[in-house]
C-alpha positions as semicolon CSV with decimal commas, in nm:
position;residue;x (nm);y (nm);z (nm)
1;M;0,000;0,000;0,000
2;L;0,285;0,240;0,081
3;L;0,591;0,318;-0,124
4;P;0,906;0,124;-0,031
5;A;1,117;0,282;0,239
6;T;1,403;0,326;-0,013
7;V;1,181;0,555;-0,222
8;R;1,008;0,745;0,056
9;P;1,224;0,989;0,258
10;F;1,036;0,898;0,575
11;A;0,920;0,543;0,639
12;L;0,596;0,597;0,830
13;S;0,322;0,342;0,866
14;E;-0,037;0,418;0,775
15;K;-0,120;0,418;1,147
16;Q;0,133;0,695;1,205
17;I;-0,009;0,890;0,914
18;W;-0,359;0,840;1,059
19;L;-0,246;0,965;1,399
20;F;-0,104;1,277;1,235
21;I;-0,422;1,334;1,032
22;I;-0,651;1,274;1,330
23;S;-0,452;1,528;1,531
24;L;-0,514;1,783;1,255
25;L;-0,882;1,692;1,250
26;I;-0,914;1,746;1,624
27;L;-0,740;2,084;1,592
28;L;-0,974;2,165;1,304
29;Q;-1,277;2,126;1,531
30;F;-1,126;2,382;1,769
31;S;-1,032;2,627;1,494
32;A;-1,377;2,788;1,519
33;L;-1,354;2,859;1,891
34;Q;-1,293;3,233;1,845
35;V;-1,542;3,292;1,561
36;P;-1,835;3,488;1,713
37;I;-2,149;3,285;1,782
38;L;-2,391;3,299;1,490
39;E;-2,742;3,437;1,510
40;P;-3,013;3,346;1,552
41;D;-3,017;3,007;1,727
42;G;-2,657;2,976;1,847
43;A;-2,658;3,322;2,005
44;L;-3,006;3,261;2,148
45;Y;-2,892;2,943;2,324
46;A;-2,577;3,113;2,452
47;G;-2,791;3,392;2,594
48;I;-3,022;3,146;2,769
49;A;-2,727;2,974;2,938
50;K;-2,579;3,313;3,031
51;T;-2,909;3,415;3,193
52;M;-2,905;3,090;3,392
53;V;-2,571;3,186;3,545
54;L;-2,656;3,554;3,603
55;K;-2,985;3,467;3,772
56;H;-2,840;3,165;3,957
57;D;-3,148;2,987;3,826
58;Y;-3,088;2,654;3,653
59;L;-3,450;2,539;3,635
60;N;-3,623;2,821;3,449
61;L;-3,539;2,914;3,091
62;F;-3,571;3,276;2,974
63;A;-3,529;3,431;2,629
64;D;-3,661;3,742;2,456
65;G;-3,731;3,881;2,801
66;H;-3,991;3,616;2,888
67;E;-4,043;3,251;2,981
68;W;-3,906;3,021;2,710
69;L;-4,036;2,678;2,619
70;D;-3,880;2,509;2,318
71;K;-3,570;2,297;2,389
72;P;-3,483;2,081;2,693
73;H;-3,221;2,186;2,945
74;F;-2,914;1,965;2,900
75;P;-2,717;2,178;2,647
76;F;-2,791;2,489;2,853
77;W;-2,671;2,318;3,169
78;M;-2,346;2,221;2,996
79;A;-2,290;2,573;2,860
80;A;-2,377;2,726;3,198
81;L;-2,125;2,496;3,368
82;S;-1,861;2,613;3,122
83;F;-1,955;2,977;3,191
84;Q;-1,926;2,920;3,564
85;V;-1,574;2,785;3,521
86;F;-1,438;3,004;3,241
87;G;-1,663;3,311;3,220
88;F;-1,869;3,445;2,933
89;H;-1,672;3,406;2,611
90;T;-1,724;3,277;2,261
91;W;-1,497;2,980;2,322
92;S;-1,647;2,893;2,661
93;Y;-1,988;2,850;2,494
94;K;-1,854;2,636;2,209
95;L;-1,610;2,428;2,414
96;P;-1,849;2,177;2,578
97;A;-2,030;2,117;2,248
98;I;-1,703;2,042;2,067
99;L;-1,596;1,811;2,349
100;F;-1,921;1,616;2,313
101;L;-1,862;1,599;1,938
102;L;-1,516;1,454;2,000
103;L;-1,674;1,213;2,247
104;G;-1,889;1,102;1,954
105;A;-1,576;1,054;1,743
106;W;-1,423;0,839;2,016
107;Y;-1,733;0,622;2,042
108;T;-1,755;0,600;1,662
109;Y;-1,403;0,460;1,670
110;R;-1,486;0,209;1,943
111;F;-1,810;0,099;1,781
112;A;-1,657;0,063;1,432
113;R;-1,361;-0,128;1,572
114;S;-1,591;-0,373;1,749
115;L;-1,800;-0,424;1,436
116;Y;-1,546;-0,415;1,153
117;G;-1,194;-0,387;1,286
118;E;-0,918;-0,131;1,332
119;N;-0,889;0,006;0,978
120;T;-1,261;0,073;0,944
121;A;-1,257;0,245;1,285
122;R;-0,972;0,477;1,182
123;W;-1,129;0,571;0,853
124;A;-1,476;0,614;1,006
125;V;-1,343;0,875;1,248
126;C;-1,174;1,062;0,961
127;I;-1,497;1,057;0,762
128;L;-1,700;1,178;1,060
129;L;-1,468;1,467;1,146
130;T;-1,451;1,585;0,784
131;A;-1,827;1,571;0,714
132;E;-1,885;1,930;0,607
133;H;-2,193;2,018;0,806
134;L;-2,048;1,866;1,120
135;V;-1,751;2,103;1,096
136;L;-1,971;2,400;1,005
137;S;-2,183;2,332;1,312
138;N;-1,888;2,428;1,530
139;N;-1,953;2,783;1,412
140;D;-2,327;2,762;1,472
141;V;-2,344;2,557;1,792
142;R;-2,688;2,424;1,873
143;A;-2,798;2,093;2,027
144;E;-2,660;1,865;1,755
145;P;-2,294;1,836;1,868
146;Y;-2,421;1,714;2,205
147;L;-2,663;1,471;2,042
148;T;-2,399;1,338;1,804
149;G;-2,182;1,231;2,095
150;L;-2,462;1,112;2,323
151;I;-2,647;0,898;2,068
152;I;-2,349;0,701;1,936
153;A;-2,226;0,656;2,295
154;A;-2,565;0,517;2,400
155;V;-2,576;0,279;2,102
156;Y;-2,225;0,154;2,173
157;H;-2,297;0,079;2,540
158;F;-2,631;-0,089;2,466
159;Y;-2,456;-0,296;2,196
160;R;-2,201;-0,403;2,456
161;S;-2,478;-0,476;2,708
162;V;-2,618;-0,736;2,468
163;E;-2,282;-0,913;2,472
164;Q;-2,218;-0,859;2,843
165;P;-2,551;-0,833;3,028
166;W;-2,566;-0,668;3,368
167;R;-2,227;-0,500;3,349
168;Y;-2,193;-0,123;3,361
169;H;-2,279;-0,092;2,991
170;L;-2,654;-0,100;3,051
171;L;-2,623;0,178;3,308
172;A;-2,397;0,385;3,082
173;G;-2,627;0,336;2,783
174;A;-2,928;0,448;2,987
175;L;-2,742;0,754;3,115
176;F;-2,628;0,865;2,769
177;T;-2,979;0,805;2,635
178;A;-3,133;1,013;2,912
179;C;-2,893;1,300;2,840
180;A;-2,988;1,277;2,471
181;V;-3,356;1,293;2,562
182;M;-3,284;1,595;2,784
183;T;-3,113;1,754;2,483
184;K;-3,372;1,711;2,208
185;G;-3,673;1,528;2,347
186;I;-3,801;1,172;2,326
187;F;-3,737;1,144;1,951
188;A;-3,373;1,099;2,050
189;L;-3,483;0,744;2,132
190;V;-3,545;0,673;1,762
191;P;-3,184;0,629;1,638
192;I;-3,085;0,446;1,957
193;G;-3,385;0,214;1,964
194;A;-3,378;0,156;1,588
195;A;-3,008;0,069;1,591
196;I;-3,033;-0,186;1,872
197;G;-3,381;-0,316;1,799
198;G;-3,325;-0,329;1,423
199;H;-3,011;-0,539;1,456
200;L;-3,168;-0,783;1,698
201;L;-3,477;-0,809;1,477
202;F;-3,293;-0,873;1,149
203;T;-3,051;-1,118;1,309
204;R;-3,348;-1,293;1,471
205;Q;-3,214;-1,268;1,822
206;W;-3,561;-1,296;1,968
207;K;-3,443;-1,379;2,317
208;Q;-3,226;-1,069;2,329
209;L;-3,492;-0,852;2,164
210;F;-3,742;-0,929;2,438
211;H;-3,490;-0,956;2,719
212;W;-3,610;-0,790;3,035
213;Q;-3,287;-0,590;3,066
214;W;-3,458;-0,343;2,828
215;L;-3,726;-0,286;3,089
216;V;-3,449;-0,206;3,336
217;A;-3,298;0,031;3,079
218;F;-3,636;0,203;3,033
219;L;-3,672;0,248;3,410
220;L;-3,318;0,387;3,437
221;I;-3,380;0,633;3,152
222;S;-3,703;0,743;3,320
223;L;-3,512;0,797;3,642
224;F;-3,228;0,988;3,478
225;I;-3,458;1,235;3,297
226;T;-3,630;1,342;3,620
227;P;-3,419;1,664;3,645
228;E;-3,568;1,776;3,312
229;L;-3,921;1,679;3,414
230;Y;-3,884;1,855;3,749
231;A;-3,757;2,174;3,582
232;L;-4,047;2,179;3,335
233;Y;-4,300;2,114;3,608
234;Q;-4,160;2,390;3,829
235;Q;-4,153;2,650;3,552
236;F;-4,480;2,575;3,370
237;D;-4,711;2,303;3,506
238;R;-4,697;2,450;3,855
239;H;-4,787;2,793;3,716
240;P;-5,075;2,758;3,467
241;E;-5,129;3,134;3,482
242;K;-4,814;3,198;3,279
243;V;-4,861;3,308;2,919
244;V;-4,669;3,082;2,679
245;F;-4,722;3,071;2,301
246;G;-4,995;3,331;2,358
247;S;-5,195;3,106;2,591
248;T;-5,226;3,021;2,958
249;G;-5,244;2,674;3,105
250;V;-4,954;2,549;2,894
251;S;-4,800;2,228;3,027
252;G;-4,423;2,202;2,998
253;L;-4,447;1,824;3,042
254;R;-4,700;1,789;2,761
255;F;-4,483;2,005;2,537
256;F;-4,178;1,790;2,618
257;F;-4,351;1,457;2,553
258;W;-4,587;1,557;2,273
259;D;-4,598;1,905;2,117
260;S;-4,224;1,955;2,068
261;Q;-4,192;1,611;1,906
262;F;-4,514;1,471;1,761
263;G;-4,656;1,821;1,722
264;R;-4,367;1,920;1,497
265;F;-4,375;1,588;1,312
266;M;-4,747;1,625;1,233
267;N;-4,727;2,006;1,215
268;T;-4,996;2,047;1,482
269;G;-4,782;2,199;1,758
270;P;-4,722;2,567;1,837
271;I;-4,400;2,564;1,628
272;K;-4,467;2,472;1,264
273;G;-4,266;2,410;0,948
274;A;-4,307;2,313;0,584
275;G;-4,146;1,983;0,489
276;D;-4,016;1,834;0,164
277;P;-3,977;1,452;0,161
278;F;-3,664;1,483;-0,056
279;F;-3,503;1,764;0,142
280;F;-3,244;1,550;0,318
281;F;-3,156;1,349;0,007
282;H;-3,010;1,655;-0,166
283;T;-2,890;1,811;0,160
284;L;-2,656;1,514;0,207
285;L;-2,481;1,599;-0,121
286;W;-2,314;1,898;0,047
287;A;-2,359;1,823;0,417
288;F;-2,158;1,498;0,397
289;L;-1,884;1,628;0,167
290;P;-1,639;1,493;0,062
291;W;-1,809;1,153;0,099
292;P;-2,175;1,171;-0,023
293;V;-2,131;0,953;-0,333
294;M;-1,948;0,688;-0,132
295;L;-2,226;0,700;0,128
296;Y;-2,502;0,648;-0,127
297;A;-2,301;0,367;-0,287
298;A;-2,248;0,208;0,056
299;V;-2,621;0,211;0,132
300;I;-2,712;0,068;-0,209
301;L;-2,456;-0,212;-0,176
302;F;-2,573;-0,283;0,179
303;F;-2,927;-0,347;0,055
304;R;-2,803;-0,557;-0,235
305;K;-2,621;-0,783;0,011
306;W;-2,879;-0,751;0,287
307;K;-2,889;-1,117;0,388
308;K;-2,510;-1,144;0,401
309;Q;-2,455;-0,855;0,640
310;A;-2,301;-0,920;0,981
311;E;-2,458;-0,620;1,152
312;Y;-2,761;-0,392;1,106
313;Y;-2,698;-0,137;1,384
314;C;-2,573;0,142;1,158
315;I;-2,817;0,101;0,871
316;C;-3,119;0,076;1,102
317;G;-3,017;0,364;1,329
318;A;-2,938;0,590;1,035
319;L;-3,221;0,514;0,795
320;A;-3,500;0,502;1,055
321;T;-3,398;0,851;1,169
322;F;-3,347;0,970;0,810
323;A;-3,697;0,850;0,720
324;L;-3,847;1,016;1,026
325;F;-3,682;1,348;0,939
326;S;-3,789;1,320;0,575
327;L;-4,153;1,260;0,670
328;S;-4,154;1,543;0,923
329;R;-4,288;1,883;0,824
330;F;-4,012;2,054;1,026
331;Q;-3,674;2,015;0,854
332;L;-3,334;2,180;0,898
333;P;-2,998;2,063;0,754
334;H;-2,827;2,024;1,091
335;Y;-3,077;1,757;1,199
336;L;-2,874;1,501;1,000
337;N;-2,558;1,549;1,207
338;I;-2,673;1,310;1,476
339;I;-2,664;1,009;1,239
340;F;-2,331;1,097;1,077
341;P;-2,145;0,845;1,301
342;F;-2,358;0,565;1,150
343;F;-2,303;0,702;0,800
344;A;-1,928;0,730;0,864
345;I;-1,900;0,364;0,968
346;L;-2,105;0,244;0,670
347;T;-1,899;0,455;0,430
348;A;-1,562;0,351;0,573
349;N;-1,653;-0,016;0,561
350;Y;-1,771;0,019;0,201
351;I;-1,454;0,196;0,083
352;L;-1,230;-0,060;0,249
353;S;-1,433;-0,343;0,092
354;L;-1,353;-0,221;-0,262
355;Q;-1,111;-0,471;-0,412
356;T;-1,185;-0,500;-0,784
357;D;-1,025;-0,272;-1,041
358;K;-1,369;-0,139;-1,133
359;G;-1,454;-0,056;-0,771
360;L;-1,119;0,111;-0,704
361;R;-1,143;0,309;-1,027
362;F;-1,492;0,428;-0,925
363;F;-1,353;0,539;-0,588
364;R;-1,054;0,720;-0,739
365;I;-1,250;0,900;-1,010
366;T;-1,528;1,000;-0,772
367;Q;-1,305;1,131;-0,495
368;Y;-1,057;1,311;-0,721
369;T;-1,353;1,477;-0,896
370;I;-1,489;1,591;-0,559
371;I;-1,142;1,710;-0,452
372;I;-1,114;1,922;-0,768
373;L;-1,469;2,059;-0,724
374;I;-1,401;2,155;-0,362
375;A;-1,073;2,321;-0,455
376;V;-1,239;2,515;-0,738
377;A;-1,534;2,611;-0,515
378;G;-1,295;2,741;-0,248
379;V;-1,108;2,954;-0,501
380;V;-1,432;3,086;-0,652
381;I;-1,572;3,176;-0,308
382;D;-1,251;3,357;-0,220
383;L;-1,250;3,550;-0,549
384;L;-1,615;3,645;-0,510
385;Y;-1,599;3,740;-0,143
386;K;-1,245;3,888;-0,136
387;P;-1,185;3,869;0,241
388;A;-0,941;4,104;0,410
389;M;-0,710;3,818;0,506
390;G;-0,405;3,993;0,647
391;Y;-0,142;3,734;0,732
392;V;-0,386;3,471;0,857
393;W;-0,379;3,315;0,507
394;L;-0,042;3,167;0,604
395;I;-0,221;2,913;0,825
396;P;-0,402;2,720;0,547
397;V;-0,112;2,770;0,305
398;A;0,132;2,620;0,555
399;A;-0,112;2,336;0,620
400;L;-0,141;2,281;0,244
401;I;0,236;2,255;0,203
402;V;0,271;2,016;0,498
403;L;-0,018;1,796;0,387
404;Y;0,105;1,785;0,029
405;I;0,455;1,682;0,132
406;L;0,329;1,417;0,371
407;L;0,070;1,266;0,144
408;H;0,289;1,286;-0,166
409;Y;0,588;1,105;-0,018
410;W;0,427;0,875;0,235
411;L;0,150;0,734;0,016
412;D;0,164;0,589;-0,330
413;K;-0,057;0,802;-0,558
414;S;-0,254;0,505;-0,688
415;T;-0,352;0,341;-0,358
416;K;-0,687;0,351;-0,189
417;A;-0,525;0,508;0,118
418;A;-0,375;0,788;-0,093
419;V;-0,714;0,880;-0,239
420;F;-0,876;0,858;0,103
421;Y;-0,628;1,078;0,288
422;R;-0,621;1,334;0,008
423;S;-0,999;1,360;0,041
424;V;-0,947;1,419;0,412
425;A;-0,677;1,675;0,335
426;I;-0,899;1,884;0,103
427;S;-1,167;1,895;0,374
428;I;-0,911;2,013;0,629
429;L;-0,791;2,285;0,392
430;L;-1,141;2,403;0,302
431;N;-1,256;2,423;0,661
432;L;-0,936;2,586;0,784
433;Y;-1,004;2,853;0,523
434;L;-1,365;2,889;0,639
435;N;-1,280;2,901;1,011
436;T;-0,969;3,120;0,999
437;I;-1,040;3,351;0,704
438;L;-1,392;3,354;0,564
439;Y;-1,616;3,333;0,870
440;P;-1,409;3,572;1,085
441;D;-1,433;3,827;0,803
442;M;-1,805;3,769;0,752
443;M;-1,879;3,818;1,120
444;Q;-1,810;4,191;1,091
445;Y;-2,155;4,201;0,930
446;Q;-2,328;4,045;1,231
447;S;-2,433;4,377;1,378
448;G;-2,527;4,249;1,723
449;S;-2,188;4,112;1,823
450;E;-2,009;4,408;1,659
451;A;-2,230;4,662;1,838
452;A;-2,179;4,487;2,172
453;R;-1,801;4,490;2,121
454;Y;-1,816;4,863;2,040
455;A;-2,037;4,940;2,340
456;N;-1,816;4,739;2,577
457;A;-1,516;4,945;2,463
458;T;-1,672;5,294;2,449
459;I;-1,952;5,295;2,711
460;P;-1,855;5,004;2,941
461;G;-2,120;4,889;3,187
462;T;-2,392;5,107;3,033
463;P;-2,730;4,932;2,991
464;V;-2,845;4,932;2,630
465;T;-3,210;4,891;2,534
466;L;-3,322;4,680;2,240
467;Y;-3,597;4,875;2,068
468;Q;-3,845;4,706;1,834
469;H;-3,612;4,427;1,726
470;N;-3,419;4,124;1,852
471;S;-3,044;4,072;1,859
472;Y;-2,944;3,762;2,048
473;S;-2,575;3,813;1,983
474;F;-2,596;4,167;2,123
475;E;-2,758;4,035;2,441
476;Y;-2,494;3,769;2,485
477;Y;-2,186;3,980;2,415
478;L;-2,283;4,303;2,592
479;N;-2,133;4,319;2,941
480;A;-2,431;4,512;3,078
481;P;-2,810;4,470;3,119
482;V;-3,012;4,462;2,795
483;P;-3,376;4,561;2,863
484;R;-3,636;4,535;2,586
485;I;-3,905;4,785;2,503
486;D;-4,141;4,846;2,211
487;S;-4,323;5,166;2,306
488;A;-4,058;5,423;2,406
489;A;-3,698;5,436;2,521
490;T;-3,437;5,671;2,659
491;G;-3,066;5,629;2,723
492;V;-2,854;5,418;2,489
493;V;-3,060;5,218;2,241
494;F;-2,970;4,955;1,982
495;T;-3,226;4,957;1,703
496;T;-3,293;4,971;1,330
497;Q;-3,329;5,273;1,105
498;E;-3,705;5,225;1,128
499;G;-3,677;5,226;1,505
500;V;-3,488;5,556;1,501
501;A;-3,751;5,712;1,276
502;D;-4,026;5,587;1,507
503;L;-3,854;5,735;1,814
504;Q;-3,807;6,069;1,640
505;Q;-4,171;6,073;1,536
506;K;-4,264;6,019;1,902
507;G;-4,067;6,326;2,007
508;Y;-3,730;6,179;2,103
509;A;-3,394;6,321;2,001
510;C;-3,157;6,054;1,870
511;T;-2,780;6,097;1,854
512;V;-2,613;5,825;1,651
513;L;-2,313;5,674;1,832
514;Q;-2,227;5,420;1,564
515;R;-2,378;5,249;1,261
516;F;-2,335;4,878;1,193
517;P;-2,392;4,690;0,867
518;N;-2,618;4,391;0,923
519;F;-2,655;4,052;0,757
520;Y;-2,757;3,712;0,894
521;V;-2,439;3,517;0,821
522;S;-2,617;3,187;0,890
523;K;-2,833;3,254;0,580
524;L;-2,576;3,325;0,310
525;D;-2,681;3,422;-0,041
526;L;-2,496;3,516;-0,359
527;P;-2,553;3,896;-0,339
528;F;-2,385;3,901;0,002
529;V;-2,101;3,663;-0,087
530;R;-2,017;3,864;-0,401
531;K;-1,826;4,171;-0,295
532;A;-1,949;4,374;-0,591
533;T;-2,313;4,339;-0,478
534;R;-2,264;4,306;-0,102
535;A;-2,375;4,658;-0,021
536;T;-2,718;4,587;-0,172
537;A;-2,763;4,283;0,054
538;L;-2,677;4,461;0,379
539;G;-2,916;4,615;0,626
540;E;-2,816;4,854;0,900
541;K;-2,860;4,880;1,274
542;V;-2,759;5,171;1,490
543;L;-2,646;5,243;1,842
544;V;-2,805;5,574;1,946
545;R;-2,836;5,791;2,253
546;V;-3,200;5,884;2,301
547;K;-3,336;6,183;2,494
548;K;-3,686;6,317;2,538
549;T;-3,710;6,655;2,370
550;S;-3,845;6,941;2,579
551;L;-4,178;7,091;2,478
């Protein structure tokens, strides 16, 4: 597989190359730590966790200045714990999520090694940590990094509990499952239950499928989620007079068990969406780059050889969840992240199974085509956007030189390993560019975080009112109280041009302290990305000092 030691200047094994690559992949996940938290959801969740710490209240969730009922508590508890230890920073919000993601990588390795061996485990981890949307999610941290780690960890421990009943694996599986449920709701049970139950069903292990250890697991999960149930009961069920979703008598427990899950699935809950059954099929084409073609090929081959398969954990866990998401009316690209560990194992096993000249040629042509497309796309994006890079461009260039030297001399160009690691390398290069050049430059157009940074420097400690608009990043990053008001305001106000006009019409004098260009970076479009048309895509928000004019 490797060139002879007499030809290569350094005689490294593939394991040593993998260790080097995996170190780069781990560093890649942390390369987004200093990129400001994206609006709306990431900054909203950071603000909720910050409010927890400031209020010393870890049961009640608040956002937009009122009681908040949407997501369970676990991610907020983890972020709040990080804030308690490290303070309120960008990196202290992202850190626990990235650690849970890396926990998922570790369990992906352990699970793949148990199922298919060492090589599949190594390659599966590389595939997982280069999946494009997984890396992008480190910029826009929501619940999915937590879920990605918790779900694959739960599946691994339940898998081990089948082999070794009544050891700690059943307890660990129940604990990870409970944390997943306290992160996203009871639908987190779907990939876990489908993975374990599907394998036992298709391998006809009836005794194991109906073993009463699963009743014990259910009781343990029920016990472990009691902190979430208690928090919901205390905030909502105990206080039916509270107005939530425009109504009183809203049950937090009902929302947790029904409306937030089945209500969204059937589009009957208070939060609605519009679904497309093919949405996730085409989303995978970019979200799982650089491996989507290999993934689709792996799934097709798996079904062709269905009766000859040794395990059904990954296919059942992934496809049951994929089908559920596709049938749901509420769909977002990041939902898929939680089943990427299953996809990574399936894809790695498929690539390593390719032995014929036809199969290897398909792999080489496909991956080199994707490598070229990614490289061209990166150059085109850079030419369109034209970021003010400074000297930070040296980071990806240096990485490019190092990776090229390593992969050129240590791997024969024609081997499967060479194609694989070059696919990994292009992902590292692309995402280093995104995390160290493109996104940091784009974040100057997120007005909330920029305005908070300006206010912290020029009017430190001064409360700033949000008038007639939301800015979750402003609330998180401002080191002062941020009251909200829609009718009138005095003092320092952060608002829109329309808000300023409204205040002036009501008889207030407004002195502009600073203007900030505004664009939602989480919703990129071509007019914004293209520098020549960017000005037409930008809005504007302003920091103003407001006084009541004398009559």
